[in-house]
C-alpha positions in Angstrom: 0.0 0.0 0.0 1.3 3.4 -0.9 1.5 6.0 1.8 -0.4 9.2 1.4 1.8 12.1 0.4 2.8 14.5 3.1 1.2 17.9 2.9 3.4 20.5 1.3 4.6 23.4 3.4 2.5 25.7 1.3 -0.7 23.9 2.1 0.1 23.7 5.8 0.8 27.4 6.0 -2.4 28.4 4.2 -4.5 26.2 6.6 -2.9 27.6 9.7 -3.3 31.2 8.6 -7.1 30.9 8.2 -7.9 30.5 12.0 -5.4 33.2 12.8 -7.1 35.6 10.5 -10.5 34.9 11.9 -9.2 35.3 15.4 -7.6 38.6 14.6 -10.8 39.8 12.9 -12.9 38.7 15.9 -10.5 40.5 18.2 -10.7 43.7 16.1 -14.5 43.6 16.1 -14.5 43.1 19.9 -12.1 46.0 20.4 -14.2 48.2 18.1 -17.4 47.3 20.0 -15.8 48.1 23.4 -14.5 51.4 22.0 -17.9 52.3 20.7 -19.6 51.3 24.0 -17.1 53.4 25.9 -17.6 56.4 23.6 -21.4 56.1 24.0 -21.1 55.9 27.8 -18.7 58.9 27.9 -20.8 61.0 25.6 -23.9 60.3 27.7 -22.0 61.8 30.7 -20.6 64.8 28.8 -20.3 67.7 31.2 -22.5 66.0 33.8 -21.6 65.9 37.5 -23.2 63.3 39.7 -25.8 64.4 42.2 -24.5 64.9 45.8 -25.0 62.0 48.2 -28.3 62.3 50.0 -29.5 65.0 47.6 -33.1 65.9 48.3 -35.8 68.6 48.3 -35.3 71.7 50.6 -37.3 71.7 53.8 -38.3 75.4 53.5 -41.2 76.4 51.3 -40.2 78.3 48.1 -40.1 82.1 48.1 -43.2 83.7 46.7 -41.2 85.8 44.2 -39.5 82.6 42.9 -42.8 80.9 42.6 -44.3 83.7 40.6 -41.3 83.8 38.3 -41.4 80.0 37.9 -45.1 80.1 36.9 -44.3 82.7 34.2 -41.4 80.6 32.9 -43.5 77.4 32.9 -46.0 79.3 30.7 -43.2 80.3 28.4 -42.1 76.7 28.1 -45.8 75.5 27.7 -45.1 72.8 30.2 -48.8 72.2 31.1 -49.7 71.3 27.5 -47.8 68.0 27.6 -47.9 67.3 31.4 -51.7 67.5 31.7 -54.0 64.7 30.6 -57.4 65.7 29.1 -59.7 66.1 32.0 -56.9 65.5 34.5 -55.2 67.6 37.2 -52.8 70.2 35.9 -49.2 69.0 35.7 -50.1 65.5 37.0 -48.9 63.9 33.7 -50.4 60.9 31.9 -50.9 62.5 28.5 -49.8 60.3 25.7 -47.3 61.9 23.3 -47.5 60.0 20.1 -44.2 59.7 18.1 -43.3 57.7 15.0 -41.7 55.2 17.3 -44.6 54.6 19.7 -46.2 56.5 22.6 -44.4 58.3 25.4 -46.5 59.2 28.5 -45.8 62.5 30.3 -44.8 62.3 33.9 -46.3 63.8 37.1 -44.7 67.2 37.9 -46.7 67.9 41.1 -44.8 67.5 44.4 -46.3 64.1 45.3 -43.5 62.2 47.1 -44.3 58.9 45.5 -45.4 59.6 42.0 -44.3 63.1 41.3 -41.4 65.5 42.1 -41.8 65.4 45.9 -38.4 63.7 46.5 -36.6 65.6 43.8 -34.0 68.3 44.5 -33.4 71.4 42.5 -30.2 69.8 41.3 -32.1 66.7 40.0 -34.6 68.9 38.2 -31.9 71.0 36.6 -30.2 67.8 35.5 -33.4 66.6 33.8 -33.6 69.9 31.8 -29.9 70.3 31.1 -28.8 66.7 30.6 -32.1 64.8 29.9 -31.5 62.4 32.9 -34.1 61.5 35.5 -33.5 61.6 39.3 -32.9 57.8 39.4 -30.3 58.1 36.6 -32.5 56.9 33.7 -32.1 58.6 30.3 -35.2 60.6 29.3 -36.8 60.4 25.9 -36.5 63.5 23.8 -40.3 63.8 23.5 -39.4 65.8 26.6 -37.6 68.5 24.6 -34.4 68.6 26.6 -32.4 69.2 23.4 -33.9 72.7 23.7 -34.3 72.9 27.5 -30.5 72.3 27.9 -30.2 76.0 27.1 -32.3 77.0 30.1 -30.3 78.7 32.8 -29.9 77.2 36.2 -31.6 80.3 37.7 -34.7 79.8 35.6 -34.7 76.0 36.2 -34.7 76.7 39.9 -37.6 79.1 39.6 -39.7 76.6 37.6 -38.8 73.9 40.2 -40.0 76.2 43.0 -43.3 76.8 41.2 -43.9 73.1 40.6 -43.3 72.3 44.3 -45.8 75.0 45.3 -48.6 73.1 43.5 -51.0 70.8 45.2 -49.6 67.2 45.2 -51.5 64.8 43.0 -51.0 61.0 43.3 -50.8 59.7 39.8 -48.3 57.0 39.0 -46.5 57.1 35.7 -47.8 55.1 32.8 -45.3 52.9 31.1 -44.3 54.0 27.6 -45.5 52.0 24.6 -42.5 52.2 22.3 -41.6 49.8 19.6 -38.4 47.6 20.0 -35.6 48.7 20.2 -36.7 52.3 20.8 -37.9 51.6 24.3 -34.5 50.4 25.5 -32.0 52.6 27.4 -29.3 51.2 25.1 -31.0 52.5 22.0 -31.6 55.9 23.7 -28.0 56.1 24.8 -26.8 55.6 21.2 -29.3 58.2 20.0 -28.1 60.7 22.5 -24.4 60.0 21.7 -25.2 60.7 18.1 -27.5 63.7 18.4 -27.4 65.4 21.8 -24.9 67.6 23.5 -25.8 69.6 26.7 -25.0 73.3 26.7 -26.2 76.8 27.2 -26.5 79.9 25.0 -23.8 82.4 25.7 -24.9 85.9 24.8 -23.5 87.2 21.5 -21.6 90.4 22.3 -22.2 92.0 18.9 -26.0 91.6 19.3 -28.4 93.7 21.4 -29.7 92.4 24.7 -33.2 92.2 23.2 -32.0 89.9 20.4 -30.2 87.7 22.9 -33.3 87.4 25.1 -35.4 86.5 22.1 -32.9 83.9 21.0 -32.9 82.4 24.5 -36.8 82.2 24.5 -37.0 80.8 21.0 -34.2 78.2 21.2 -34.5 77.4 24.9 -37.8 77.6 26.9 -40.0 78.1 23.8 -38.4 75.0 22.1 -39.6 76.2 18.7 -37.3 73.8 16.9 -39.4 70.9 18.2 -41.8 71.8 15.4 -40.1 74.3 13.1 -36.9 72.4 12.4 -36.7 69.4 10.1 -36.0 66.0 11.5 -33.9 63.0 10.3 -35.1 59.4 10.1 -34.3 58.9 13.8 -36.3 61.9 15.0 -33.4 64.2 15.7 -33.8 67.8 14.7 -31.5 69.1 12.0 -30.3 72.7 12.1 -32.3 73.6 15.1 -31.2 77.2 15.1 -32.2 77.7 11.5 -35.9 77.0 12.0 -36.3 76.0 8.4 -39.6 74.2 8.8 -40.6 70.6 9.0 -43.4 68.1 9.2 -44.6 67.6 12.8 -44.5 63.9 13.4 -47.9 62.1 14.0 -49.9 65.3 14.0 -49.0 65.6 10.3 -49.0 69.4 10.1 -46.2 71.3 8.4 -44.6 73.9 10.7 -43.5 76.5 8.1 -40.0 77.8 7.9 -39.4 80.9 10.1 -36.4 82.1 8.1 -38.1 82.5 4.6 -40.6 85.2 3.8 -42.7 83.0 1.5 -43.4 80.6 4.4 -43.6 82.1 7.9 -40.7 84.5 8.0 -41.4 87.9 9.5 -38.3 89.8 8.5 -40.6 92.3 6.6 -43.2 92.6 9.3 -43.4 95.5 11.7 -42.6 94.5 15.3 -46.1 95.3 16.5 -47.6 92.8 14.1 -45.3 90.0 15.2 -46.2 90.8 18.8 -49.9 90.8 18.0 -49.7 87.4 16.3 -48.0 85.9 19.3 -50.2 87.6 21.9 -53.6 87.6 20.2 -53.4 84.9 17.6 -54.4 87.3 14.9 -52.6 90.1 13.1 -53.2 92.1 9.9 -51.0 89.7 7.9 -51.8 86.3 9.5 -53.9 84.2 11.8 -52.6 81.1 13.8 -54.5 77.8 13.6 -53.6 74.2 14.0 -50.9 73.2 16.5 -49.7 76.9 16.8 -53.1 77.9 18.1 -52.5 75.8 21.2 -49.1 77.4 21.7 -50.6 80.9 21.6 -53.6 79.8 23.8 -51.5 78.1 26.5 -48.2 80.0 26.3 -47.3 83.1 24.3 -50.4 85.1 25.1 -49.2 85.2 28.7 -45.7 86.6 27.9 -45.0 90.2 28.8 -44.5 92.9 26.2 -40.7 92.9 26.6 -40.4 89.2 26.0 -42.8 89.3 23.0 -40.7 92.1 21.5 -37.6 90.1 22.1 -38.9 87.1 20.3 -40.0 89.4 17.5 -36.6 91.0 17.3 -35.0 87.5 17.0 -37.4 86.2 14.4 -37.1 89.3 12.3 -33.4 88.9 12.2 -33.3 85.3 11.2 -31.0 84.8 8.1 -32.1 83.3 4.8 -35.0 85.5 3.8 -35.9 84.6 0.3 -38.0 86.9 -2.0 -41.1 85.2 -3.2 -40.2 86.1 -6.8 -37.3 83.6 -6.8 -39.6 80.6 -6.4 -40.2 78.5 -9.5 -43.6 78.9 -11.0 -45.6 75.6 -10.8 -47.5 74.2 -13.8 -51.1 75.2 -14.2 -53.5 72.7 -12.6 -55.9 70.6 -14.7 -58.9 72.6 -15.9 -61.4 69.9 -14.7 -60.0 70.2 -11.1 -60.3 74.0 -11.2 -63.9 73.8 -12.4 -64.9 71.2 -9.8 -63.1 73.2 -7.1 -64.7 76.5 -8.1 -68.2 74.9 -7.7 -67.3 73.4 -4.3 -65.9 76.7 -3.2 -69.0 78.6 -4.2 -71.2 76.1 -2.3 -69.2 75.7 0.9 -66.6 78.5 1.3 -67.6 81.8 -0.5 -70.1 82.8 2.2 -67.2 83.4 4.6 -64.1 83.9 2.5 -65.8 85.8 -0.3 -66.2 85.2 -4.0 -62.9 87.1 -4.4 -61.0 85.1 -1.7 -60.4 88.3 0.4 -62.3 87.1 3.5 -63.7 89.4 6.1 -61.2 91.5 8.1 -61.4 90.6 11.8 -63.4 87.5 11.1 -62.4 85.2 8.2 -58.8 85.3 6.9 -58.2 86.0 3.2 -57.2 83.1 0.9 -55.9 85.3 -1.9 -52.2 85.8 -1.4 -52.2 83.9 1.9 -48.8 82.3 2.5 -50.3 79.4 4.4 -52.4 78.6 1.4 -49.4 78.8 -1.0 -46.9 76.6 0.9 -45.2 74.1 -1.4 -46.7 71.3 0.6 -50.5 71.3 0.7 -50.8 69.3 3.9 -51.9 72.3 6.1 -54.6 73.4 3.6 -55.9 69.8 3.4 -55.9 69.3 7.1 -57.7 72.6 7.6 -60.4 71.6 5.2 -60.8 68.2 6.9 -60.5 69.3 10.5 -61.5 73.0 10.5 -59.6 76.0 11.6 -59.9 77.6 14.9 -57.8 80.6 16.1 -57.1 80.6 19.9 -59.2 82.4 22.4 -57.1 85.2 23.8 -57.6 88.3 25.9 -57.0 90.4 22.8 -59.3 88.3 20.6 -61.8 86.7 23.0 -64.4 85.6 20.4 -62.6 84.3 17.3 -64.5 83.0 14.4 -63.8 79.4 13.3 -64.1 77.2 10.3 -66.1 74.0 10.7 -64.6 70.6 9.6 -65.6 69.2 6.2 -64.3 65.7 6.7 -67.8 64.3 6.7 -69.2 66.7 4.1 -67.1 66.3 1.0 -65.1 63.3 -0.4 -61.3 63.1 -0.6 -61.5 63.8 -4.4 -63.5 66.9 -3.7 -61.1 68.0 -0.9 -58.3 67.8 -3.5 -60.3 69.8 -6.0 -61.2 72.7 -3.7 -57.7 72.8 -2.3 -56.3 73.0 -5.8 -58.8 75.8 -6.6 -58.0 78.0 -3.6 -54.2 77.5 -4.3 -54.6 78.7 -7.9 -57.5 81.3 -7.9 -57.4 85.1 -7.5 -53.7 85.3 -8.7 -52.5 82.5 -6.4 -50.2 79.9 -7.9 -49.1 76.7 -6.1 -48.8 73.1 -7.0 -52.2 71.3 -7.4 -53.5 68.8 -4.9 -54.1 65.2 -5.8 -56.4 62.7 -4.0 -53.2 60.9 -2.9 -52.1 64.1 -1.1 -55.4 64.0 0.9 -54.8 60.4 1.8 -51.3 61.3 3.0 -52.6 64.3 5.0 -55.0 62.0 6.8 -52.2 59.7 8.0 -51.5 59.8 11.7 -47.9 58.6 11.9 -46.5 61.2 9.5 -44.0 58.7 8.0 
């Protein structure tokens, strides 16, 4: 019997290198994962000091002046809107905040010791606003807008804390969030924060007036305007939060128009008094707030003092990127059949209030001719207004606003598309036509 030939040195070397290469590759992957995990952990502790041992609430009641200041600031931050369930006690939490990733339930901000802030210290409250971390160390979800609240000063955070602990305690346990996997895990949240969140304040810009700096602080900090008026990426993080270039509000599916372009919602060419009137009263000679912004005016900005309203106006009027409307491309003419159908529907349902000429009625019904909200590139707001109606906020300066009833049960989606196309292209208006598919998309609840 012939013996099998011995393996050549070349074959032996090749076989021995294979396991070594796999081992080296596995080691490299392990080192990379450890490095990434370490970086995520480090970034989630960026600039954050641990709470002192035995940190707890002060025994003395808050000073009346601090409570009053905190109440004003809580209004400026519109805290009650999210932290009050429909029909529930103010600030007791429980309201579901729908997101594209599931539902986050707001927490109890009353001083109940077991279910609210009763055991929280001022330092723990500051850490929640500035670092997005709960008293027990858990990372908070950015449905609580700490990417904006991180700009709130410690002095203002302490005043809000004093106001909240002056409220009557309400026992209401937190409801568990209903988030899809893996978004409901602390690991996923830590990775998100490492990618998109850095704590920090807003140092005053020395070459800007004090009024502008105050307005910047209110808009970018307490007012968290970027939560709606800045575009978001696929993971829900705001992009260019300081630019306020407009974006679709998730789930609610309204478009928050850009605040830095005059053909959307920019106010660079508005007098200061008109910007103040819009924020305080909800109505102004050149515009009326409806949709989600109506709630902001109703619960928040109407209560701001004149100095702060003027500061916000100064900041918004100075935003860069104003674009003359004449530079926009002219859209194609809409189909004749859609315009004829829309004209008939408008005459039947809309002309009584908005007029045959689309000029509306001053002080009652806004004009549609030349209306920037009507002429937005995206028709989602026009469609949702037709479906849901439009209601300006009730304010001290405008206590009995007129409203538009919903038509969702009155006309079909095809008819909604036709009348929306008509009002966007009649009386000298020119904007892209609206298709039935646009109406379907505007009805969606998840905004994806």
